[in-house]
C-alpha positions in Angstrom: -1.4 20.8 -4.2 -0.8 24.5 -4.9 1.0 25.9 -1.9 -1.1 25.2 1.1 -4.2 24.8 -1.0 -5.8 21.5 -1.8 -5.7 20.0 -5.2 -8.8 19.3 -7.1 -10.6 16.9 -4.9 -11.7 13.4 -6.0 -15.3 12.9 -6.8 -17.4 10.0 -8.0 -18.4 10.8 -11.6 -21.4 9.4 -13.4 -19.1 6.8 -14.9 -18.0 6.0 -11.3 -14.4 7.0 -11.9 -12.7 7.5 -8.6 -10.1 10.1 -7.9 -7.3 10.1 -5.3 -8.0 11.7 -2.0 -7.3 15.4 -2.3 -4.0 16.4 -0.8 -2.1 19.6 -0.6 1.5 20.1 -1.6 4.2 22.7 -1.7 7.9 22.8 -2.1 9.6 22.3 1.2 13.0 21.8 2.8 12.9 18.1 3.8 15.3 18.6 6.7 12.6 20.6 8.7 9.8 18.1 8.6 8.9 14.4 8.4 9.5 11.6 8.9 11.1 10.7 12.2 10.1 13.6 14.5 6.4 13.2 13.7 6.3 9.4 13.2 8.0 8.9 16.6 5.2 10.9 18.2 2.6 8.9 16.4 4.1 5.5 17.1 7.4 5.2 18.9 8.0 1.6 17.8 9.6 1.6 14.3 10.0 -2.2 13.9 7.3 -4.8 13.2 7.6 -7.8 15.4 6.8 -10.1 12.5 7.2 -10.0 8.8 4.5 -7.8 7.3 3.6 -6.8 3.8 1.6 -3.5 3.3 -0.2 -3.3 0.0 -0.9 0.2 -1.4 -3.6 0.5 -4.0 -3.5 3.5 -6.4 -4.3 4.3 -10.0 -1.9 4.8 -12.9 1.8 4.4 -12.8 4.7 6.1 -11.1 7.6 5.1 -13.3 10.4 6.1 -10.9 8.9 5.2 -7.5 11.6 2.7 -6.5 14.3 5.2 -7.2 12.4 8.0 -5.5 11.9 5.8 -2.4 15.7 5.3 -2.5 16.3 9.1 -2.4 13.8 9.5 0.4 15.4 6.6 2.4 18.9 7.9 2.0 18.0 11.4 3.0 16.3 10.2 6.3 18.7 7.4 7.1 16.1 4.7 6.5 17.0 1.2 5.4 17.0 0.6 1.6 13.7 -0.8 0.3 14.2 -2.2 -3.2 13.1 -4.9 -5.5 16.6 -6.5 -5.2 16.5 -6.9 -1.4 12.9 -8.1 -1.5 11.4 -5.1 0.3 9.6 -3.4 -2.6 7.4 -4.8 -5.4 5.3 -3.0 -8.0 2.6 -4.8 -10.0 -0.3 -3.9 -12.1 -3.9 -4.8 -11.1 -3.5 -8.4 -12.2 0.0 -8.8 -10.7 1.9 -8.3 -13.9 4.6 -5.9 -14.9 2.8 -4.2 -17.8 2.2 -0.9 -16.1 -0.4 1.8 -16.8 0.3 5.2 -18.2 1.7 7.8 -15.9 -0.5 10.5 -14.2 1.4 13.2 -12.4 -1.3 13.7 -9.7 -1.5 10.0 -8.9 2.3 9.7 -9.0 2.5 12.2 -6.1 -0.1 10.2 -4.3 1.9 7.0 -4.8 5.1 8.8 -3.6 3.2 9.9 -0.4 1.7 6.5 0.3 4.9 4.4 -0.3 7.3 6.8 1.5 5.1 7.3 4.5 4.5 3.5 5.2 8.3 3.0 4.8 9.0 5.8 7.3 6.5 4.4 9.9 7.5 0.7 9.4 11.0 0.5 7.8 11.2 -3.2 8.1 7.8 -3.8 6.4 7.6 -5.0 2.8 5.7 -2.8 0.4 3.5 -4.0 -2.4 2.4 -1.3 -4.8 -0.6 -2.3 -6.9 -1.3 0.1 -9.7 -4.8 0.1 -11.2 -5.0 0.6 -15.0 -7.1 3.7 -14.4 -9.2 5.4 -11.7 -12.4 3.5 -12.8 -14.3 1.6 -10.1 -13.7 -1.7 -11.9 -10.0 -1.2 -12.2 -9.4 0.0 -8.6 -11.5 -2.9 -7.2 -9.5 -5.3 -9.4 -6.3 -3.9 -7.8 -7.9 -4.2 -4.4 -8.7 -7.8 -5.1 -5.1 -8.6 -5.9 -3.8 -6.6 -2.9 -5.8 -8.5 -0.3 -4.5 -11.8 -1.6 -0.9 -10.8 -1.4 -0.5 -8.6 1.7 -1.3 -8.4 5.4 -2.6 -4.9 5.4 -4.0 -2.7 2.6 -3.8 1.1 2.4 -6.1 3.2 0.2 -6.3 6.9 -0.4 -9.1 7.2 -2.9 -12.9 7.2 -3.1 -16.0 9.1 -4.0 -19.7 9.8 -3.2 -21.9 7.0 -1.8 -24.3 5.1 -4.1 -27.1 2.7 -3.5 -25.3 -0.4 -4.8 -22.2 0.0 -2.6 -23.4 -2.6 0.0 -23.6 -5.4 -2.6 -21.0 -8.0 -3.1 -20.0 -6.3 -6.3 -18.5 -3.4 -4.3 -18.4 -4.1 -0.5 -17.4 -7.7 -1.2 -13.9 -6.5 -2.2 -13.4 -5.3 1.4 -14.9 -8.1 3.4 -11.7 -9.8 4.5 -11.5 -10.5 8.2 -7.9 -10.8 9.3 -6.7 -8.2 6.7 -7.0 -4.6 7.9 -8.0 -2.3 5.1 -7.7 1.5 5.6 -9.4 4.2 3.6 -9.1 8.0 3.6 -12.3 9.7 4.7 -12.0 12.7 2.3 -10.6 16.2 2.4 -13.6 18.5 1.8 -14.9 18.6 5.4 -18.1 17.2 6.9 -19.7 14.5 4.7 -19.3 10.8 4.0 -17.5 9.1 1.1 -17.2 5.6 -0.1 -15.3 3.2 0.4 -14.4 4.8 3.7 -18.1 4.3 4.7 -17.9 0.6 4.1 -18.6 -1.4 7.2 -15.6 -3.6 6.4 -12.8 -1.0 6.5 -11.1 1.2 8.9 -12.2 4.8 8.0 -9.4 7.2 8.8 -9.9 10.9 9.6 -7.4 13.7 9.8 -5.9 15.8 12.6 -3.6 18.8 13.1 -0.7 17.5 15.1 1.4 20.2 16.8 4.8 19.3 18.4 6.8 20.9 21.1 10.4 21.9 20.4 11.6 18.6 21.8 9.2 16.7 19.4 6.7 15.7 22.1 3.0 16.1 21.3 1.9 19.6 22.2 -1.7 19.2 21.1 -3.8 17.4 18.5 -7.1 18.8 17.1 -9.5 17.9 14.3 -8.3 19.0 10.9 -11.1 21.1 9.3 -10.8 19.2 5.9 -11.4 15.7 7.2 -14.6 13.8 6.2 -17.1 12.4 8.7 -20.8 11.7 9.2 -23.5 9.1 8.7 -23.5 6.6 5.9 -26.7 6.7 3.8 -26.5 3.0 3.0 -24.1 0.9 5.1 -25.4 -1.0 8.1 -24.1 0.0 11.5 -21.4 -2.5 12.6 -22.1 -4.1 16.0 -19.0 -2.6 17.4 -20.2 1.0 16.8 -22.4 2.2 19.7 -22.9 5.9 19.0 -26.5 7.0 18.8 -26.5 9.8 16.2 -26.4 7.5 13.1 -28.7 4.6 12.5 -26.2 3.3 10.0 -22.4 3.3 9.8 -20.6 6.3 11.3 -17.5 7.7 9.7 -14.6 7.8 11.0 -13.1 5.1 13.2 -9.7 6.6 14.0 -7.6 9.5 12.8 -4.0 10.7 12.3 -2.0 13.7 11.1 -3.4 15.2 7.9 -3.3 19.0 8.0 -1.1 20.1 5.0 0.6 22.6 7.4 1.8 19.7 9.5 2.1 17.2 6.6 4.8 14.9 5.3 7.9 15.5 3.3 7.6 13.5 0.1 10.1 13.1 -2.8 8.6 12.8 -6.2 10.7 13.0 -9.5 7.6 13.1 -11.7 6.8 16.7 -12.5 3.7 18.0 -10.9 2.4 21.5 -11.8 5.9 22.3 -13.1 7.8 21.1 -10.0 9.5 17.9 -9.1 11.6 16.9 -6.1 10.6 17.6 -2.5 7.0 18.4 -1.6 5.1 18.8 1.7 1.9 16.9 1.5 -1.2 16.5 3.7 -4.8 15.4 3.6 -6.3 12.1 4.7 -4.1 10.7 1.9 -1.5 11.0 4.6 -3.5 9.6 7.6 -4.6 6.4 5.8 -1.1 5.0 5.2 0.0 6.1 8.7 -2.7 3.9 10.2 -2.0 1.1 7.8 1.7 1.1 8.8 0.8 1.1 12.5 -1.4 -1.9 11.9 1.7 -3.6 10.4 3.8 -2.6 13.4 1.3 -4.1 15.8 1.1 -7.4 13.8 -2.4 -8.2 15.0 -4.0 -8.3 11.6 -5.1 -11.9 11.8 -7.0 -11.1 15.0 -8.9 -8.1 13.5 -12.4 -8.0 12.1 -13.0 -5.1 9.8 -12.4 -1.9 11.7 -13.4 -3.2 15.1 -10.1 -3.7 16.9 -9.5 -0.1 18.0 -13.0 0.0 19.6 -11.8 -2.5 22.3 -8.4 -0.8 22.8 -9.4 2.8 23.2 -6.8 3.5 26.0 -4.1 3.2 23.4 -5.5 6.2 21.5 -5.1 9.9 22.1 -8.5 11.4 22.6 -8.9 14.4 20.2 -11.4 16.7 22.0 -11.3 20.0 20.0 -11.9 21.2 16.5 -14.6 20.8 13.9 -14.9 20.0 10.2 -18.1 21.7 9.3 -21.7 22.4 10.3 -24.0 19.7 11.8 -25.9 21.5 14.5 -23.0 21.3 16.9 -23.3 17.5 17.2 -20.5 15.0 17.7 -20.7 14.1 14.0 -18.7 17.2 13.0 -17.3 18.5 16.3 -14.7 16.9 18.5 -15.6 16.0 22.1 -14.4 13.7 24.9 -14.8 10.1 23.7 -16.0 9.1 20.2 -16.8 11.8 17.6 -17.2 11.8 13.9 -14.2 13.7 12.6 -11.5 12.0 14.8 -13.3 8.8 15.6 -11.9 7.1 18.7 -8.8 9.3 18.5 -5.2 9.3 17.2 -2.4 6.8 17.8 -0.1 7.1 20.7 1.5 3.8 20.0 0.5 0.6 18.3 -1.7 -0.8 21.1 -5.0 0.1 19.4 -4.1 -1.8 16.2 
């Protein structure tokens, strides 16, 4: 998050400790960027038709997130979202109020996730579930609590694939038909990461969204940092019909992620010597965007894993240009008309695909 450079990207260590999706951040003037101009282009509807709770799973604690969300909401004229009015709730991985220690990198991730879902769906409730650490066991425990207490779950973390990921010990935490679960696909370009590769989640890629002077969409292309490719272990879902992967293909859909077109975020926890307003990008941004649009649509109970957009393609903007790496020129790393790896089925142009 140094200037327009990505922060140290998460990896899956030998102890299987997950890190947050790598985002980029810089100081910025919040009046020039997010949320309304961009979010209105992504999904013009800003009110959920039914009461929805979006859970956000992250590691460690942000001690001032409710107050920071208040600063953000006031600056952009969004409705207050507080514990007192029932909009915001923060718990640890078991649902208690004994919070983990603070980590400045994860605190910025929490600010991004919480503030973006509130910008996209201001009348949605937010449940922040903080895992004790970034270990697999703790993050999955937090996921387990989230799916029991929310309609949609947003995740911006992950790591490399491993052979046991398809077992109930791991994938079982995401097998919840009727509860959309979104995951960032990663920010180091072509390649697959877990849990975005799980057959039970919506894997979210990243785009570069360019607006005209009147805030209409000018163009949208693949962001070069987004992840994509063929899973080494996950079975191919029946609703995926592409022929280049015998197993699960990543991603399903995509949204704005380029740090240059990223979100304004307010974070009072000092990160690399700075606190206050940041400009943040990466698939850490696109995952909560898609989660919030699922909430706006209110169709969660009708969804099975990440299949819903596949039968509603006309409600997506087909991203047809850009690449995220080298794969022999195939659709797995190069945008084309129709489905491709880095942008999936495309980017939202409303809530109809969710």
